[in-house]
N, C-alpha and C positions, 0 to 999 in steps of 0.2 A: 486499601489505599492505592491511589494510582501512582503511576511512575512520575508523573508531573508534580506529586506532592511527596515522594518518598525522600527521606533522609535517615541516615544511619550514623551512629558515632563509631562504629566499627566496619570500615570498608570490607567488601567481600572479595573472593578470589574469581568468583564466577557469578554471572547472571545469565539465565537461559529463559527464552519465551517461545511459545508456539502460538500462533494466530493471534498475535496481540499487536504489533506494530501497526497494522492496519486500522486498528481502532483508537489509537492514541491521536487526539486532536491536536495538542500542542507539542508537536515533535521537537522543536528545538529546546524546550525547556526538559522534556523527557531526556533526550540525549545528553544534555548537561547533567541532569541527576543520575543518569546511569553513570557517567564519567566520576561524579562525586561519589557514588556507592561502590565503585571498584578501586581495589589497590592498584597501584602502578603495576602494569605488566598483567593485570586481571583480564579475564576473557569475557566477552559477552557474545553469546550465541542467540540468534533471532531466526526463526523460520515463520514465514507468514504468507497470506494468501492475498495478494495485492488487489486493490480496487480495480485495476486495468485488466485483470484476469478476465476470461471469458465468462467466469461466474461472478465477477465483481466483488471480489474479497468475501466469498460465501456470503452475500449479503441480501437484505431485503430489497435492495436497490437494483437488481439485475431485472431488466424489463422483458417484455415479450417479443424482443428482437435482438438478434445478436449484437452485443457491445453497445446497445441503446444507452446504457448508463453512462458510457464513456462519450458518445457522441453528442448527447444533449447537455447543453449548459444547464445552469441550476434554475432558471425559469422555465424552460422547456420541460425539464425533469419533473418539477412541481406540476405544471399544467397536465403532463401525461398521466401522472398519478392520479390527480383530480378527475381527470375525463375518462380514463379506463381502468382504474382500480380503486374507486372511491371507498370501497369497503375497507382499504388497507391504507388509507391516505395518512392518518395520524401515526400509525407505526412505522410505515415507510419513510415519510418525511422527518420524523424524529430521528430515525436510524441514519438517513442521509446527512443530516445536519449535525448530529450531537455523538455519533457512534462510530463514524467512518471517515477517516481522512482520504484525500486523494493525492497521495504523495507519489511520484514517480520513483522509478529506481535511482535516476540521477539526483532527485531531491534527497532521498535517504542516503545515498552515498555522500553527498555534499555535507549533510548535517554529521554524519558519522566522522568523515575525515577531520572535523574539528577538534575532536577529542580523542580519536583512536586511529591506530594502525589498521588498515583493512587487510585481514589475513586471506579472506575468501568472500566474494560476493557473486553468488550463482543463481541462476534461475533455472527452473524445470518446467518443461512442457508436457501436457499429456495429449498433444495433437498426434503424436505417433507418425506413421509414415506419410501421413497428408501434411507434415509440417512444412514442406517447401511450397506446395500449392496454397496453403494458408497463408503463409508468410508473404508470398507474391501478392494475393489478393488484399490481405490486410494492409501492405505497403502502399498499394495503389488507391484503394477504395476508402479504407477505413481511417487509416492513420493522418491523413491531412485533415479530415474533419475533427478528430480527436485533439489534434494539436491547435486547432482554433481556441478549444477550451483549456487545454493543458499543453502549453507550449514546450515543456520539457520531456513529454511522452516521446518514446521510441518504439520501434518495431519489438524489441526485447520486452517492454511493458505488456504489450498485447499478447506476446507468444508464452509469457510465463504465467503459469498458475501456481507456482510455488517459488519463493524466493528464500534462500539462506545465507546469512551473513555471519561471519566470525570476525570479531573485533578484538584488539588488544589495547588496553589503555596506556597511552604515552606516557 
């Protein structure tokens, strides 16, 4: 059963997920269902690999150039797959449209705040010592293009390959 369809007569103390949030298509309904499934004061912990990460949410949608999955809009992404990876077209496009949301950190935060107190919301980067150089280049060259398709995207979205959230039901 998916989180969007989950219901329980006995609310839980804890909900935990790893590498799930990026695959939930209807996030508003899922966050509502999570809130319904938790007792007041219950905790939700989620760790996920976001779409905007360098590896695109560990997905079939990462392309043959860095952050290609973020800089291309839907039509260009579809055309790219058809033209350059036709043997993967069916599986890649199915994953892109039906198995991976494109929620930014701000999108997730705004949805969570409707039902939960945010105890922690943190992103981790594996860029290591190169992070400042990467950040500058990404801010100047990549982020403006990404924001044309995803206006709520920030440099934090591009720099994080792992996000973890700890929420408490209000």
